C-alpha positions in Angstrom: -17.5 86.6 9.8 -13.8 85.8 9.4 -13.3 83.4 6.5 -10.4 81.6 8.2 -11.0 80.3 11.7 -8.7 78.7 14.3 -9.3 74.9 14.7 -10.1 74.8 18.4 -7.1 75.8 20.5 -4.6 75.0 17.8 -2.7 77.5 15.7 -4.2 76.0 12.5 -6.5 78.3 10.6 -9.0 76.8 8.1 -12.1 77.7 6.2 -15.1 75.7 5.1 -13.9 72.4 3.9 -14.2 70.4 0.7 -14.5 66.7 0.3 -15.5 64.5 -2.7 -14.2 66.3 -5.8 -16.5 66.3 -8.8 -16.6 63.4 -11.2 -15.2 60.0 -10.3 -12.9 60.3 -13.3 -9.8 61.9 -11.9 -8.8 64.1 -14.8 -12.3 65.7 -14.8 -12.1 66.2 -11.0 -8.8 68.0 -11.0 -10.1 71.4 -12.2 -12.8 71.3 -9.4 -10.1 71.2 -6.8 -8.1 74.0 -8.5 -11.2 76.2 -8.7 -11.8 75.6 -4.9 -8.3 76.6 -4.1 -8.4 79.7 -6.3 -11.6 80.8 -4.4 -9.7 80.7 -1.1 -10.5 77.2 0.1 -7.5 75.8 2.0 -9.0 72.8 3.8 -9.4 69.5 2.0 -10.8 66.4 3.8 -10.1 63.3 1.8 -11.5 59.8 1.6 -11.3 58.0 -1.7 -10.2 61.3 -3.3 -6.6 61.3 -1.9 -5.1 60.5 -5.3 -7.1 63.3 -6.9 -5.9 65.9 -4.4 -2.3 64.7 -4.7 -2.4 64.9 -8.5 -4.0 68.4 -8.3 -1.3 69.7 -6.1 1.4 68.6 -8.5 -0.4 69.6 -11.7 -1.2 73.1 -10.6 2.0 73.6 -8.6 0.0 74.4 -5.4 2.4 74.9 -2.5 2.0 72.1 0.1 2.1 74.6 2.9 -0.8 76.6 1.4 -3.3 73.8 2.1 -4.5 71.9 5.1 -5.0 68.2 4.3 -7.1 66.0 6.5 -7.7 62.3 6.1 -9.1 59.4 8.0 -8.0 56.0 9.3 -10.0 52.8 10.1 -10.9 51.1 6.8 -8.8 48.7 4.8 -5.8 50.2 3.1 -5.3 47.6 0.4 -7.0 47.9 -2.9 -7.3 44.1 -3.0 -9.9 43.7 -0.2 -11.0 40.3 -1.5 -7.6 38.9 -0.6 -7.0 40.9 2.6 -10.5 41.2 3.9 -10.3 38.0 5.9 -7.3 39.3 7.8 -8.1 39.9 11.5 -6.6 43.4 11.6 -7.2 44.5 8.0 -9.0 47.5 9.5 -9.5 49.2 12.8 -7.4 51.4 15.1 -4.6 49.0 16.1 -1.0 50.4 16.1 -0.2 48.2 13.1 -3.2 49.4 11.1 -2.8 53.1 12.0 0.8 53.1 10.8 0.0 51.3 7.6 -2.9 53.5 6.9 -0.8 56.6 7.5 1.9 55.5 5.1 -0.7 54.6 2.4 -2.4 58.0 2.7 0.9 59.9 2.5 1.9 57.9 -0.5 -1.4 58.5 -2.4 -1.4 62.2 -1.5 2.3 62.5 -2.4 3.1 64.4 0.8 5.5 63.9 3.7 3.0 64.7 6.3 -0.8 64.9 7.0 -2.1 68.0 8.7 -5.1 66.4 10.4 -5.2 62.7 10.9 -8.7 61.5 12.1 -9.9 58.2 13.5 -13.1 57.3 11.6 -15.0 55.7 14.5 -14.5 54.0 17.8 -12.8 50.6 17.6 -14.3 48.2 20.1 -11.6 45.6 19.4 -8.5 47.7 20.1 -7.6 49.2 23.4 -8.0 53.0 23.2 -4.6 53.3 25.0 -2.9 51.5 22.0 -4.7 53.8 19.6 -3.8 57.0 21.4 -0.1 56.0 21.8 0.1 55.1 18.1 -1.4 58.5 17.1 1.0 60.3 19.5 4.0 58.4 17.9 2.9 59.5 14.4 2.8 63.1 15.6 6.2 62.9 17.3 7.6 61.3 14.1 6.5 64.3 12.1 4.2 62.3 9.8 1.1 63.9 11.3 0.6 67.4 12.6 -2.7 67.1 14.5 -5.1 64.3 15.4 -8.9 64.3 15.5 -12.0 62.0 15.4 -15.3 61.5 13.7 -18.7 60.6 15.1 -18.7 58.7 18.4 -20.2 59.0 21.9 -19.2 61.9 24.1 -17.9 59.5 26.8 -15.6 57.8 24.2 -14.2 61.1 23.1 -13.6 62.3 26.7 -12.0 59.0 27.6 -9.5 59.1 24.7 -8.4 62.6 25.5 -8.2 61.9 29.2 -5.8 59.0 28.5 -3.7 61.2 26.3 -3.6 64.0 28.9 -2.5 61.6 31.7 0.2 60.1 29.4 1.4 63.5 28.1 0.6 62.3 24.5 -0.8 64.4 21.7 -4.5 65.1 22.2 -7.4 65.1 19.8 -8.1 68.6 18.6 -11.2 68.2 16.4 -14.5 66.5 16.2 -16.1 65.8 12.9 -19.7 64.9 13.8 -23.0 64.7 12.0 -24.8 68.1 12.6 -27.3 70.1 10.6 -30.7 71.6 10.8 -32.3 68.2 10.1 -30.2 66.4 12.8 -29.3 68.4 15.9 -28.8 65.7 18.5 -25.1 66.5 18.8 -26.1 69.7 20.6 -27.2 67.7 23.6 -23.7 66.8 24.8 -20.9 66.5 22.2 -20.9 70.1 20.9 -21.1 71.5 24.5 -18.3 69.2 25.6 -16.1 70.2 22.7 -16.8 73.9 23.2 -15.8 73.6 26.9 -12.6 71.8 26.0 -11.6 74.0 23.1 -12.1 71.3 20.5 -12.7 72.4 16.9 -16.0 71.3 15.4 -15.9 70.4 11.7 -19.3 68.7 11.0 -19.9 66.5 8.0 -23.1 66.6 5.9 -23.9 70.2 6.9 -26.6 70.2 4.2 -28.1 67.0 5.4 -27.0 65.1 2.3 -28.2 67.9 0.0 -31.1 70.3 0.6 -32.2 70.2 -3.0 -31.9 66.4 -3.0 -34.1 66.0 0.1 -36.7 68.2 -1.4 -36.8 65.8 -4.3 -36.3 62.7 -2.2 -35.8 59.6 -4.3 -35.6 61.3 -7.6 -31.9 62.0 -7.7 -28.7 60.0 -7.2 -27.8 62.3 -4.3 -31.1 61.8 -2.5 -30.5 58.0 -2.7 -27.2 58.4 -0.9 -26.4 56.3 2.2 -26.9 59.3 4.6 -30.2 60.2 3.1 -31.6 56.7 3.0 -30.4 56.0 6.5 -31.7 59.2 8.1 -34.5 60.5 5.9 -36.2 57.6 4.2 -39.5 58.8 5.6 -39.7 62.5 6.1 -42.2 63.7 8.7 -44.3 66.9 8.7 -41.7 68.8 10.8 -38.9 67.7 8.5 -40.7 69.0 5.5 -41.4 72.3 7.3 -37.7 72.7 7.9 -37.0 72.1 4.3 -39.5 74.7 3.2 -37.6 77.3 5.2 -34.2 76.3 4.0 -31.7 77.2 1.3 -28.2 75.9 1.0 -26.5 79.1 1.9 -28.8 79.6 4.9 -28.2 76.1 6.1 -24.5 76.6 6.2 -24.8 80.1 7.7 -27.0 78.6 10.5 -24.3 76.1 11.3 -21.6 78.7 11.3 -23.5 80.7 13.8 -23.2 78.0 16.4 -20.5 78.4 19.1 -17.3 76.5 18.5 -18.1 75.9 14.9 -14.9 75.9 12.8 -15.4 74.5 9.3 -18.4 72.5 8.0 -17.3 70.0 5.4 -19.3 69.8 2.2 -19.1 67.7 -0.9 -18.6 69.4 -4.2 -19.6 68.3 -7.7 -20.1 71.8 -9.1 -18.2 75.0 -8.8 -21.5 76.7 -7.7 -21.5 74.6 -4.5 -18.2 76.1 -3.6 -19.4 79.6 -4.3 -22.5 79.0 -2.1 -20.3 77.8 0.7 -18.1 80.8 0.6 -21.0 83.1 0.4 -22.5 81.5 3.5 -19.5 82.6 5.5 -20.5 86.2 5.0 -24.1 85.8 6.0 -25.1 86.8 9.5 -28.4 85.5 10.6 -30.6 87.4 13.1 -31.7 85.7 16.3 -35.2 85.9 14.9 -34.2 84.1 11.7 -32.3 81.4 13.7 -35.4 80.8 15.9 -37.6 80.6 12.7 -35.3 77.9 11.2 -35.0 75.9 14.4 -38.7 76.0 15.5 -40.0 73.0 13.6 -37.3 70.6 14.8 -38.2 67.5 16.8 -35.7 65.2 18.5 -34.5 62.3 16.5 -33.0 59.0 17.4 -29.3 59.1 18.0 -27.1 58.1 15.1 -23.7 56.7 16.0 -21.3 55.2 13.6 -20.5 51.6 14.5 -17.2 49.8 14.3 -18.2 46.9 12.1 -18.7 48.5 8.7 -18.4 51.9 7.2 -22.1 51.9 6.2 -23.4 50.2 9.4 -25.2 52.3 12.0 -26.4 51.7 15.6 -29.6 53.6 16.3 -30.4 54.4 19.9 -33.1 56.4 21.6 -31.6 59.5 23.3 -32.5 60.5 26.8 -34.8 63.5 26.6 
């Protein structure tokens, strides 16, 4: 398998992506980012770790053009949320907030531009036309190279790109959705729709919040994470059967075997996790092995990130 893959129809080539660098203490996290870069990782997706990545680029003299930096917009940009939290547009996808969030991200990263700027979820309080025009203006201004989205309904994603297409604005080129062997509901519509439209898939939580952590559910900090608590608070027999058949490298290799898959994004707290992810890109699973891994799966309720809070979810029963 080619280590670097085109992101959808774009000319951008990326590999498996990193997010969440090591220890919360910045100085201890910098070597983790450098080690990832030295092993060939060129794609870094940033949430709260923007400052860490920016500092690492400077400290280790890593050329800006050698890395692909992705970040997200929706949440509050001020560090003083107690004072600004009351403001009606302190978060969301309005033109005002998108511009402010972009400037704040570029400042923390210490870069003139962002390679992939992603809207973190659908904003039910802002017109999608306003959002798409603002994103287009950021692209035309040279502050953003490409735009993408995170988890949302397929109809929402299609609507956003249809508006951009009609208006001759920059279109969304990537979908960062929740997809792994423990949660495959995105295969119903979203993945197929993206494959048809040439949209790059860069799923988050490809290891379902950590295979080892799930096997020891509740006994580690990782297993108590929001994703695990939300999705896997009570593992059923078929879930446990999937876990029995899984290892980290195999889980990533399975995801990379899927059509349209570009770069699963994984969190790193140890160099070994980077090594495992890179090794997974060289594993080719047989059809029989893939069938063996998928066999125990049973449909889950649909998880869609809501607009009210970063940790809030809306659980719906999918049509089967």
